[in-house]
C-alpha positions in Angstrom: 107.4 -47.0 -70.3 106.5 -44.1 -68.1 105.2 -42.1 -71.2 103.0 -45.1 -72.0 101.6 -45.2 -68.5 100.8 -41.5 -68.8 98.9 -42.1 -72.2 97.1 -44.9 -70.5 96.1 -42.8 -67.5 94.8 -39.9 -69.8 92.8 -42.4 -71.9 91.2 -43.8 -68.8 90.5 -40.3 -67.5 88.8 -39.3 -70.8 86.7 -42.5 -70.6 85.5 -41.8 -67.2 84.9 -38.1 -68.0 82.5 -38.7 -70.9 78.9 -38.8 -69.8 77.1 -42.0 -70.3 73.6 -41.6 -72.1 71.6 -44.8 -71.2 68.7 -45.9 -69.1 65.2 -47.2 -70.5 62.0 -45.3 -69.8 60.1 -48.4 -69.8 58.1 -49.0 -66.7 57.7 -52.2 -64.9 53.9 -52.4 -65.5 53.5 -52.0 -61.8 50.5 -50.3 -60.2 50.5 -48.7 -56.9 48.7 -51.9 -55.5 51.8 -54.0 -56.6 54.2 -51.9 -54.5 51.7 -51.8 -51.7 51.7 -55.5 -51.5 55.5 -55.5 -51.3 55.7 -53.0 -48.6 52.9 -54.7 -46.5 54.8 -58.0 -46.7 57.9 -56.1 -45.5 56.1 -54.5 -42.6 54.3 -57.7 -41.8 50.9 -56.2 -42.2 49.0 -57.9 -44.9 45.7 -56.0 -44.6 45.3 -52.5 -43.5 45.4 -52.1 -39.7 47.8 -49.2 -38.7 48.7 -48.2 -42.1 46.0 -47.4 -44.7 46.3 -47.9 -48.4 45.5 -44.2 -48.9 48.6 -43.4 -47.0 50.7 -45.7 -49.0 49.1 -44.3 -52.1 50.1 -40.7 -51.1 53.7 -41.7 -50.2 54.2 -43.5 -53.6 53.0 -40.4 -55.3 55.4 -38.3 -53.2 58.3 -40.8 -54.0 57.8 -40.6 -57.8 57.5 -36.6 -57.7 61.0 -36.6 -55.7 62.4 -39.2 -58.0 61.6 -37.1 -61.1 62.9 -34.0 -59.4 66.3 -35.5 -58.7 66.9 -38.0 -61.6 64.9 -36.3 -64.3 63.9 -39.8 -65.5 60.5 -38.9 -67.0 60.8 -38.2 -70.8 58.0 -37.4 -73.3 57.5 -36.9 -77.0 59.0 -33.8 -78.5 57.0 -30.6 -78.5 57.5 -28.5 -81.6 57.4 -24.8 -81.9 57.3 -23.0 -85.2 59.3 -19.8 -85.5 57.7 -16.5 -86.5 59.6 -13.6 -88.1 60.2 -10.9 -85.6 59.0 -12.9 -82.7 61.3 -14.2 -79.8 58.9 -15.1 -77.2 57.0 -18.4 -77.4 54.4 -19.6 -74.8 55.1 -23.2 -73.8 51.9 -24.2 -71.9 52.6 -27.8 -71.0 53.0 -29.3 -67.5 57.0 -29.6 -67.2 59.6 -29.9 -64.6 62.4 -28.4 -67.0 63.5 -28.3 -70.7 66.2 -30.8 -71.3 67.3 -29.5 -74.8 65.8 -27.3 -77.6 67.0 -28.3 -81.2 66.4 -25.8 -84.1 65.9 -27.6 -87.4 65.9 -25.4 -90.5 64.2 -28.2 -92.6 67.1 -27.8 -95.3 68.1 -31.4 -96.3 71.0 -29.8 -98.1 72.3 -27.7 -95.2 75.6 -28.6 -93.8 74.2 -28.0 -90.3 70.3 -28.6 -90.6 70.0 -29.1 -86.9 71.5 -26.8 -84.0 71.2 -27.4 -80.4 70.4 -24.2 -78.5 72.6 -23.3 -75.5 70.4 -22.3 -72.4 71.2 -18.9 -71.0 70.3 -16.6 -68.4 67.7 -14.0 -69.6 70.2 -11.2 -68.9 72.4 -12.7 -71.6 69.8 -12.0 -74.4 70.6 -9.6 -76.9 74.0 -8.4 -76.1 75.6 -9.0 -79.4 74.7 -7.9 -83.0 74.0 -11.1 -84.7 71.6 -12.6 -87.1 70.6 -15.9 -88.4 69.2 -18.9 -86.7 68.5 -18.9 -83.0 71.5 -20.1 -81.0 70.5 -19.6 -77.1 67.3 -19.6 -75.2 65.9 -18.9 -71.8 62.7 -19.5 -69.8 60.6 -17.0 -68.4 57.0 -17.3 -67.1 56.5 -20.5 -69.1 57.7 -18.8 -72.2 60.7 -19.7 -74.4 62.7 -16.7 -75.4 65.1 -17.2 -78.2 68.0 -15.3 -79.7 68.9 -14.1 -82.1 65.4 -13.0 -83.1 64.2 -15.1 -86.0 63.9 -13.1 -89.2 62.0 -13.8 -92.4 64.5 -16.5 -93.5 64.0 -18.5 -90.2 60.1 -18.1 -90.1 58.3 -21.4 -90.4 61.4 -23.5 -89.2 61.0 -25.6 -86.1 62.1 -25.8 -82.5 62.1 -29.4 -81.3 61.6 -29.0 -77.5 62.6 -31.9 -75.4 61.3 -31.5 -71.9 61.0 -33.5 -68.5 57.2 -33.7 -67.8 55.5 -33.6 -64.4 54.2 -37.1 -63.2 50.5 -37.4 -63.9 50.2 -38.6 -60.2 49.2 -41.5 -58.1 45.6 -41.2 -56.9 44.5 -44.7 -56.4 45.9 -48.1 -55.9 45.1 -48.7 -59.5 47.4 -45.8 -60.8 50.4 -47.0 -62.8 53.9 -46.4 -61.8 55.3 -43.9 -64.2 59.0 -44.2 -63.3 61.3 -46.6 -64.9 61.1 -50.3 -63.4 64.6 -49.8 -61.7 63.0 -47.2 -59.4 60.6 -49.5 -57.8 62.8 -50.6 -55.0 63.7 -46.9 -54.4 59.7 -46.2 -54.0 59.4 -49.1 -51.7 62.1 -47.7 -49.5 60.6 -44.3 -49.4 57.0 -45.6 -48.5 58.6 -47.9 -45.7 60.5 -44.9 -44.4 57.2 -42.8 -44.1 55.5 -45.8 -42.5 58.1 -46.0 -39.8 58.0 -42.4 -39.2 54.3 -42.7 -38.6 55.0 -45.5 -36.0 57.5 -43.2 -34.4 60.4 -45.4 -35.2 62.5 -42.5 -36.6 65.8 -44.6 -36.6 64.3 -47.3 -39.1 62.5 -44.3 -40.9 65.9 -42.5 -41.4 67.6 -45.8 -42.6 65.0 -46.5 -45.3 65.2 -42.8 -46.3 68.9 -42.9 -46.7 68.6 -46.1 -48.6 66.1 -44.2 -51.0 68.4 -41.3 -51.4 71.3 -43.8 -52.2 69.4 -45.6 -55.0 68.6 -42.2 -56.5 72.2 -41.1 -56.3 73.3 -44.3 -57.9 70.7 -44.3 -60.6 71.3 -40.8 -61.5 75.0 -41.4 -61.7 75.1 -44.7 -63.5 71.8 -45.1 -65.5 69.9 -41.9 -66.2 73.1 -39.7 -66.5 73.0 -36.8 -68.8 75.5 -34.3 -70.1 75.6 -30.7 -69.5 74.7 -29.7 -73.1 76.2 -26.8 -75.2 77.7 -23.7 -73.2 76.9 -20.1 -74.1 79.5 -19.1 -76.7 80.1 -22.7 -78.1 
C-alpha cells in the first residue's frame, strides 16, 4: 500500500510538472472604445469630464504592452530564414520582443530527423567545440541571429523557421483594436482604472486595481499561456 501511494505521488508530481501549452490568440474583437465604455461605467463618468478618452487610450496601450512583456501572449506567423554556406550571422529586421523558438528544417522528407529545435545560448557559448552538420544552437546580437555550427554547403538553402513574439502595433485611437487575447480584457480594464485613480490622487484604490491587474497576468501566464523552457544547451 505504501509503495502504491508513492507511485501515485510520483505520477501526480510529473503531471503537475509538465508544462501545459494552451490558450487561444483570438481577440474579443473589442476596440479601445469598448473598454473605455466599461471603465467609464465603473468610474461613474459616462462622458469625459475629469478623465479624457485620450488618457484612457494611452493607458490601454500601456497595458497591452505590459501584458505582452509579461505573458508573451502575442504570436505571429513564422518568419523563414534561408541558410547560406559559411554564413553564421543572419539579420532579423522585424519588430519583436523575443524569439520563442527556432526550428531547422533540412527539407528531406526521408530524414529520420527532418526538423530540429535549436537551443538558445549565450554568445560566449558559440564555437567552442569542433562540430559540423546542421545548426544546433543560436543566439541574438544586434537584431541578428547567430547560429552554430556554421552551415556548410550541405546545409545551404535549408530553412530556419523563426517563431517570435512581436511587439504590439499600438493603441493610438479609440477605434484601435485590442490585440491581446480576449481573456486579458478584464486585466486591461483593471490597469486603466488604476491609472485613473492615481490621477484622482486615490492611490489606495489605484494600488488595489494595479494589484488585480498583476494578479490576473500571473494567473493567465501560469494557467493559460504557459510555455516550456525549450531545449537546453547540450541536449
